[in-house]
C-alpha positions as a printed Julia matrix, in Angstrom:
253×3 Matrix{Float64}:
  79.12   69.17  118.27
  78.95   71.78  121.03
  81.05   69.6   123.35
  83.74   69.33  120.67
  83.68   73.09  120.13
  83.9    73.67  123.87
  86.85   71.3   124.12
  88.6    73.1   121.25
  87.98   76.49  122.87
  89.36   75.25  126.21
  92.39   73.79  124.45
  93.11   77.06  122.63
  92.68   79.13  125.8
  95.1    76.95  127.75
  97.63   76.67  124.96
  99.27   80.06  125.39
  98.59   80.84  129.04
 100.44   79.02  131.79
  97.93   80.48  134.25
  95.11   78.52  132.59
  94.72   74.93  133.8
  95.24   72.09  131.36
  91.76   71.18  130.03
  90.07   68.1   131.5
  89.73   66.76  127.96
  93.52   66.22  127.86
  93.92   62.71  129.15
  96.6    60.11  129.59
  97.43   57.09  131.64
  98.33   59.48  134.44
  97.06   63.05  134.82
 100.51   64.35  135.68
 102.0    62.83  132.54
  99.28   64.39  130.36
  99.96   67.79  131.92
 103.7    67.49  131.27
 103.11   66.58  127.63
 100.71   69.49  127.21
 103.29   71.82  128.74
 105.83   70.75  126.11
 103.32   71.41  123.35
 102.42   74.77  124.9
 106.07   75.81  125.04
 106.7    74.75  121.44
 103.75   76.78  120.15
 104.79   79.9   122.08
 108.4    79.53  120.94
 107.33   79.16  117.31
 105.24   82.32  117.44
 108.04   84.26  119.13
 110.45   83.12  116.39
 107.95   84.25  113.77
 107.83   87.7   115.38
 111.63   87.85  115.6
 111.82   87.14  111.87
 109.22   89.81  111.13
 110.72   92.47  113.42
 114.52   91.97  113.35
 115.39   95.63  113.97
 113.02   95.83  116.94
 114.8    92.8   118.39
 118.2    94.34  117.71
 117.22   97.59  119.42
 116.13   95.92  122.66
 118.2    92.74  122.66
 117.08   89.15  122.26
 116.2    88.5   125.9
 114.02   91.61  126.22
 112.41   90.95  122.83
 111.49   87.36  123.66
 109.92   88.41  126.97
 107.96   91.18  125.26
 106.93   88.92  122.39
 105.76   86.23  124.8
 103.45   88.72  126.53
 102.13   89.74  123.12
 101.56   86.14  122.02
  99.53   85.44  125.16
  97.51   88.64  124.8
  96.94   88.53  121.04
  97.42   85.05  119.51
  97.14   84.52  115.73
  93.73   84.7   114.13
  94.9    83.32  110.79
  96.88   80.2   109.85
  99.05   82.46  107.66
 101.91   83.45  109.96
 103.17   86.17  107.62
 100.07   88.13  108.64
 100.82   87.82  112.35
 102.01   90.9   114.2
  99.61   93.51  112.83
  98.93   94.82  116.33
 102.49   94.37  117.65
 103.37   98.06  117.32
 100.21   99.05  119.21
 101.13   96.52  121.9
 104.61   98.06  122.18
 103.02  101.5   122.62
 101.4   100.22  125.79
 104.25   98.01  126.99
 105.69   99.94  129.94
 109.19   98.37  129.93
 109.66   99.66  126.34
 108.82  103.26  127.26
 112.5   104.36  127.39
 112.68  103.68  123.63
 109.83  105.89  122.36
 110.52  105.21  118.67
 110.38  101.42  119.05
 106.71  101.09  118.06
 107.23  103.11  114.88
 110.16  100.89  113.92
 107.8    97.93  114.37
 105.23   99.66  112.15
 107.85  100.17  109.47
 108.95   96.54  109.58
 105.36   95.3   109.43
 104.67   97.48  106.38
 107.75   96.06  104.67
 106.22   92.61  105.14
 102.9    93.75  103.68
 104.7    95.29  100.7
 106.57   92.05  100.07
 103.32   90.08   99.86
 101.32   92.72   97.95
 100.02   92.12   94.44
 102.25   92.82   91.46
 101.52   95.7    89.08
 103.34   97.4    86.22
 104.6   100.9    87.09
 103.88  103.69   84.63
 106.76  104.97   82.49
 108.02  108.47   83.21
 106.65  109.59   79.85
 103.1   109.13   81.17
 103.56  112.18   83.41
 105.3   114.24   80.76
 102.25  113.81   78.54
  99.83  115.31   81.09
  98.29  118.73   80.55
 100.13  120.92   83.05
  97.19  123.29   83.32
  94.97  120.48   84.58
  97.57  118.65   86.66
  95.87  119.4    89.98
  92.69  117.65   88.85
  94.28  114.27   88.1
  94.26  111.26   90.41
  97.26  108.93   90.54
  96.7   105.28   91.34
  99.6   103.92   93.38
 101.13  100.47   93.31
  99.39   97.95   95.63
 102.62   97.62   97.62
 102.79  101.31   98.53
 102.54  102.28  102.2
 103.4   105.58  103.88
 104.32  105.88  107.55
 104.52  109.26  109.3
 106.62  109.32  112.45
 107.63  111.84  115.08
 111.04  110.15  115.05
 113.74  109.55  112.38
 112.31  106.08  111.82
 113.97  105.41  108.45
 117.36  106.62  109.68
 117.06  104.31  112.71
 116.02  101.38  110.53
 118.84  102.0   108.05
 121.43  102.28  110.81
 120.48   98.81  112.0
 121.07   97.15  108.63
 124.84   97.35  109.09
 127.0    95.09  111.26
 128.1    98.07  113.32
 125.51  100.6   114.43
 126.56  104.24  114.37
 124.96  106.27  117.22
 122.21  108.54  115.91
 119.94  111.11  117.49
 116.35  109.93  117.97
 115.13  113.48  117.32
 113.48  114.69  114.14
 110.34  113.77  112.23
 110.54  111.51  109.19
 108.07  109.79  106.93
 108.76  106.47  105.25
 107.74  105.27  101.81
 107.61  101.48  101.59
 107.01   99.9    98.18
 107.91   96.97   95.95
 107.51   98.33   92.41
 109.81   95.63   91.04
 111.42   92.67   92.87
 112.79   94.0    96.14
 110.99   95.97   98.83
 112.31   99.53   98.96
 112.25  101.9   101.92
 112.72  105.61  101.28
 113.11  108.48  103.7
 110.62  111.28  103.08
 110.22  114.77  104.43
 106.96  115.03  106.44
 105.25  117.13  103.76
 106.09  114.66  100.99
 104.84  111.86  103.18
 101.5   113.62  103.6
 101.36  114.25   99.85
 101.86  110.56   98.99
  99.53  109.36  101.77
  96.76  111.51  100.34
  97.35  110.22   96.83
  97.11  106.68   98.2
  93.77  107.5    99.82
  92.37  108.71   96.49
  92.92  112.47   96.63
  93.57  114.46   93.49
  97.04  115.88   92.97
  95.92  119.38   93.95
  94.37  118.1    97.16
  97.49  116.08   97.95
  99.67  119.17   97.41
  97.49  121.12   99.83
  97.84  118.33  102.41
 101.6   118.35  102.01
 101.77  122.13  102.49
  99.57  121.86  105.6
 101.83  119.16  107.05
 105.05  121.13  106.68
 105.92  124.74  105.82
 109.01  123.38  104.05
 106.93  121.3   101.63
 108.06  121.57   98.01
 105.46  120.38   95.48
 108.0   119.96   92.66
 110.2   117.76   94.85
 107.19  115.71   95.95
 106.17  115.11   92.33
 109.76  114.15   91.49
 109.69  111.62   94.32
 106.39  110.21   93.07
 107.77  109.74   89.57
 111.26  108.62   90.55
 110.02  105.95   92.95
 108.14  104.13   90.14
 105.07  103.7    92.34
 102.37  104.99   89.97
 100.31  102.44   88.05
  97.56  104.65   86.6
  96.4   108.22   86.11
  92.71  109.18   86.08
  91.2   112.47   84.99
């Protein structure tokens, strides 16, 4: 059994790295022919993973161009191959990889765009849940509002960025990209309360407010977090966003 496991480990190690010799367990009538066949298999696996990343991160690819993206994705595939047979889960660490990928340094917002696209994928595959009707909030005791906890939809994710990440992502949904300034902080709300994944631009304070609700904070605590994140935070607007986005599935005293 150990010899089989060793052979499998050697096969996996050689599969994505051209610097790793073809394992001795790969045999054929001629050694050279076996190596050529393994090289074809190796290339097909790498190409498939790169295509999977391109499908998961289309805006990242558009921002850097296909050639640059494929080279970057190949380095990532070699460094961090899939750990699950479910390819829709692959790419969790891609944004972190981009952070440390020196050739991408001239595009400082690129990693946050990758984070946004990955969260959109998670939201798409998240569990379904029925959003609360607006009337559920109207029925709350206003004097005790700060003490309530709001349970958010399983598809809800909040991303805080030092860059206008939603504006950049939105600009790259059109056929023609309008030049935009990469300056300005934005937060993103990603959710799928109904059928389609939605991406909303948030002010930094509202982003902090929703992120704290997601982590289990009470409304009062989330309001305090929003105010700490931005002097321009408006609690009424943050609550309106919470209700209007249809992302609440329960309220606990």
